[in-house]
C-alpha positions as CSV (number, residue, x, y, z in Angstrom):
1,X,30.7,19.4,-8.3
2,X,27.8,19.9,-10.8
3,X,24.8,21.8,-9.3
4,X,22.7,18.5,-9.4
5,X,25.6,16.5,-7.4
6,X,25.6,19.7,-4.7
7,X,21.7,19.7,-4.6
8,X,21.7,15.8,-3.9
9,X,24.6,16.0,-1.1
10,X,22.3,18.7,0.5
11,X,19.3,16.9,0.8
12,X,21.5,13.9,1.9
13,X,22.9,15.8,4.8
14,X,19.9,18.4,6.3
15,X,17.3,15.7,5.5
16,X,17.8,11.8,4.6
17,X,21.2,11.0,7.2
18,X,19.2,12.6,10.3
19,X,16.1,10.7,9.3
20,X,18.3,8.0,9.4
21,X,19.9,8.4,12.5
22,X,16.7,9.4,14.4
23,X,15.0,5.5,13.2
24,X,18.0,4.2,14.3
25,X,17.3,5.1,18.0
26,X,13.5,4.7,17.3
27,X,12.9,3.7,21.1
28,X,13.0,7.3,21.7
29,X,10.6,8.4,18.8
30,X,6.9,8.8,19.1
31,X,4.6,6.5,16.2
32,X,4.0,9.9,14.8
33,X,7.7,10.3,13.8
34,X,8.4,7.1,13.0
35,X,5.9,7.1,10.4
36,X,6.8,10.6,9.4
37,X,10.5,9.6,8.7
38,X,9.8,6.4,7.3
39,X,7.2,8.1,4.7
40,X,9.9,10.8,4.0
41,X,12.7,8.1,3.4
42,X,9.8,5.9,0.9
43,X,9.2,9.2,-0.9
44,X,12.8,10.3,-1.1
45,X,14.7,7.0,-1.8
46,X,13.5,4.7,-4.4
47,X,15.7,2.0,-3.3
48,X,14.7,2.0,0.3
49,X,10.8,2.3,-0.5
50,X,11.5,-1.0,-2.7
51,X,13.2,-2.7,0.2
52,X,10.8,-1.5,2.5
53,X,8.0,-3.0,0.9
54,X,9.6,-5.9,0.4
55,X,10.1,-6.2,3.9
56,X,6.7,-5.8,4.7
57,X,5.4,-8.0,2.2
58,X,7.9,-10.7,3.6
59,X,6.6,-10.2,7.4
60,X,3.3,-10.2,6.3
61,X,3.8,-13.3,4.7
62,X,5.7,-14.9,7.8
63,X,2.9,-13.9,10.2
64,X,-0.1,-15.5,7.5
65,X,2.1,-18.7,7.6
66,X,2.6,-18.9,11.2
67,X,-1.3,-18.1,11.6
68,X,-2.1,-20.9,8.9
69,X,0.0,-23.3,11.3
70,X,-1.7,-22.5,14.5
């Protein structure tokens, strides 16, 4: 295993995977922690950041559509 792969594996096991695990049980977390974990994942994982922003935009559009229909 080269150094880059070893560093990535270290980041995954020590940081990213635990944050995702915590978010999967977010009902036990404070709002501050949820925000902290989401922020770290958005900054650390480009694909997550893109998909998260897409989800947020889709949610906003859905809410706006619902509001317009009321």
